[in-house]
C-alpha positions as CSV (number, residue, x, y, z in Angstrom):
1,X,249.3,77.0,236.3
2,X,249.4,78.0,240.0
3,X,250.9,81.3,240.7
4,X,251.9,83.6,243.6
5,X,251.3,87.3,243.1
6,X,253.3,89.8,245.1
7,X,252.3,93.5,244.7
8,X,253.6,96.7,246.2
9,X,250.3,97.2,248.1
10,X,246.8,95.7,248.4
11,X,245.5,98.5,246.0
12,X,247.5,96.9,243.2
13,X,245.8,93.5,243.5
14,X,243.6,94.1,240.4
15,X,246.9,93.7,238.4
16,X,246.7,90.0,239.2
17,X,243.4,89.7,237.3
18,X,244.9,91.5,234.4
19,X,247.9,89.2,234.4
20,X,245.6,86.2,234.4
21,X,243.8,87.6,231.4
22,X,247.1,88.1,229.5
23,X,248.0,84.4,230.1
24,X,244.5,83.4,229.1
25,X,244.9,85.3,225.9
26,X,247.8,82.9,225.2
27,X,245.9,79.8,226.1
28,X,247.3,79.4,229.6
29,X,245.0,79.0,232.6
30,X,246.9,80.8,235.4
31,X,245.4,81.2,238.8
32,X,247.2,83.7,241.0
33,X,247.1,83.7,244.8
34,X,247.5,87.0,246.7
35,X,248.4,86.3,250.3
36,X,247.3,89.1,252.7
37,X,250.8,90.1,253.6
38,X,249.6,93.2,255.4
39,X,247.8,90.9,257.9
40,X,250.7,88.5,258.4
41,X,252.8,89.2,261.4
42,X,256.6,89.1,261.1
43,X,256.8,89.3,257.3
44,X,258.9,92.3,256.2
45,X,257.9,94.2,253.1
46,X,260.9,93.3,250.9
47,X,260.4,91.1,247.9
48,X,262.5,88.1,249.1
49,X,260.6,87.9,252.5
50,X,257.2,88.2,250.9
51,X,257.9,85.6,248.2
52,X,259.3,83.2,250.8
53,X,256.3,83.7,253.0
54,X,253.9,83.2,250.0
55,X,255.7,80.0,249.0
56,X,255.4,78.6,252.5
57,X,251.7,79.4,252.6
58,X,251.2,77.6,249.3
59,X,253.4,74.7,250.4
60,X,255.7,75.4,247.4
61,X,253.0,74.2,245.0
62,X,253.7,77.1,242.7
63,X,254.5,77.2,239.0
64,X,255.1,80.9,238.7
65,X,255.8,84.0,240.9
66,X,254.7,87.4,239.6
67,X,256.1,90.5,241.3
68,X,254.8,94.0,240.8
69,X,257.2,96.9,241.5
70,X,256.9,100.4,240.1
71,X,260.0,101.7,238.4
72,X,259.8,105.0,240.2
73,X,263.0,107.0,239.7
74,X,265.4,104.1,239.5
75,X,264.2,102.8,236.2
76,X,262.8,99.5,235.0
77,X,266.1,97.8,234.5
78,X,267.2,98.4,238.1
79,X,263.8,97.2,239.3
80,X,264.1,94.1,237.1
81,X,267.6,93.4,238.6
82,X,266.3,94.0,242.1
83,X,263.5,91.4,241.5
84,X,265.8,88.9,240.0
85,X,268.3,89.2,242.9
86,X,265.6,88.8,245.5
87,X,264.0,85.8,243.7
88,X,267.4,84.2,243.3
89,X,267.4,83.7,247.1
90,X,264.0,81.9,247.0
91,X,262.7,78.6,245.7
92,X,260.6,80.4,243.0
93,X,260.5,78.0,240.0
94,X,259.8,80.8,237.4
95,X,259.0,84.4,237.7
96,X,257.5,87.3,235.7
97,X,257.9,91.0,236.7
98,X,255.3,93.7,236.3
99,X,257.1,97.0,236.2
100,X,255.1,100.1,235.3
101,X,257.1,103.3,234.4
102,X,257.1,105.3,236.5
103,X,254.1,104.3,238.5
104,X,251.1,102.1,237.9
105,X,249.1,105.3,237.7
106,X,250.8,106.1,234.4
107,X,248.8,103.1,232.9
108,X,245.6,104.8,234.1
109,X,246.0,108.2,232.5
110,X,245.2,107.2,228.9
111,X,241.4,106.5,229.0
112,X,239.7,109.9,229.4
113,X,236.2,108.3,229.0
114,X,236.8,105.8,231.8
115,X,238.2,108.5,234.1
116,X,235.1,110.6,233.7
117,X,232.9,107.6,234.3
118,X,234.7,106.6,237.5
119,X,234.6,110.3,238.6
120,X,230.8,110.1,238.4
121,X,230.4,112.7,235.6
122,X,230.6,110.8,232.3
123,X,229.3,113.8,230.3
124,X,231.6,116.3,231.8
125,X,233.7,118.6,229.5
126,X,236.2,120.0,231.9
127,X,239.8,119.8,230.8
128,X,241.7,117.0,232.7
129,X,245.2,117.8,231.7
130,X,245.9,114.2,230.7
131,X,249.2,113.4,228.9
132,X,249.5,112.2,225.3
133,X,250.4,108.6,224.8
134,X,254.1,109.3,224.2
135,X,254.2,111.4,227.4
136,X,252.5,109.1,229.9
137,X,255.7,107.3,231.0
138,X,257.5,110.6,231.4
139,X,255.1,112.2,233.9
140,X,257.1,113.0,237.1
141,X,254.2,112.2,239.4
142,X,251.4,110.2,237.6
143,X,249.6,109.5,240.9
144,X,249.1,113.2,241.6
145,X,248.1,113.9,238.0
146,X,245.5,111.1,238.2
147,X,244.2,112.5,241.5
148,X,243.9,116.0,239.9
149,X,242.2,114.6,236.8
150,X,239.6,112.7,238.7
151,X,238.7,115.8,240.7
152,X,238.6,117.9,237.6
153,X,236.4,115.3,235.9
154,X,234.0,115.3,238.8
155,X,233.6,119.1,238.6
156,X,232.4,119.1,242.2
157,X,232.7,121.9,244.7
158,X,232.7,122.5,248.4
159,X,232.1,119.6,250.7
160,X,231.3,117.3,247.8
161,X,234.7,118.0,246.3
162,X,236.3,117.2,249.7
163,X,234.4,113.9,249.7
164,X,235.5,113.1,246.2
165,X,239.1,113.8,247.1
166,X,238.9,111.0,249.7
167,X,237.6,108.5,247.2
168,X,240.9,108.4,245.2
169,X,242.1,105.0,246.4
170,X,238.7,103.5,245.5
171,X,238.6,105.2,242.1
172,X,242.1,104.1,241.3
173,X,241.2,100.5,242.0
174,X,238.2,100.8,239.7
175,X,240.3,102.2,237.0
176,X,242.8,99.4,237.4
177,X,240.1,96.7,237.4
178,X,238.6,98.2,234.2
179,X,241.9,98.8,232.4
180,X,241.5,97.8,228.7
181,X,244.5,95.6,228.1
182,X,244.0,96.0,224.3
183,X,243.6,99.8,224.5
184,X,246.2,102.7,224.6
185,X,248.1,101.0,227.5
186,X,249.2,98.3,225.0
187,X,251.3,100.9,223.2
188,X,253.4,101.8,226.3
189,X,257.0,100.4,226.5
190,X,256.5,99.0,230.0
191,X,253.3,97.2,229.0
192,X,255.0,95.8,225.9
193,X,257.8,94.5,228.1
194,X,255.2,92.8,230.3
195,X,253.8,91.1,227.2
196,X,257.2,89.9,226.2
197,X,257.8,88.4,229.6
198,X,254.4,86.7,229.5
199,X,255.0,85.3,226.0
200,X,258.3,83.9,227.2
201,X,256.5,81.9,229.9
202,X,253.3,81.0,228.0
203,X,255.0,79.6,224.9
């Protein structure tokens, strides 16, 4: 299958690799293309515009469109309806949403060992303040919590702590790239909904 992947931002591109693995787990070889929308002039950031631009770039030779949008404060159902409404105005043949609750960072708060590794202090013992599994999707600002956890895990001070603070986007990407799709994240409701949507397309 040939697919078009539209994410909220370029830092979310590793989600495409995860999506491909989920389809591969189900015996489907999906290859997702991620156009550099940030570099394309005249393409607004809304879903409809980006999907239309992506389909043009791929000459409409697309079997599936995957759209990533954080639920934020509006909820996953509202986001799903937003995506459906936008894609209904395009030539997308089939689509699959990726909607983390509340933010993608909530999926990254569950692997303490990986957080310590990415922070560069795998044997650290400092408390990270990470949520329990059933709390992860209720955290008001998972991005800020993840940022704090990475700094706490590094246990750095002074100028090194300042440098570590500037590495957040890089560390977040590493966490997303190494996210264990069979690990704790698989118990979250938003991930289970993604699996349901993938199953509906793959079977």
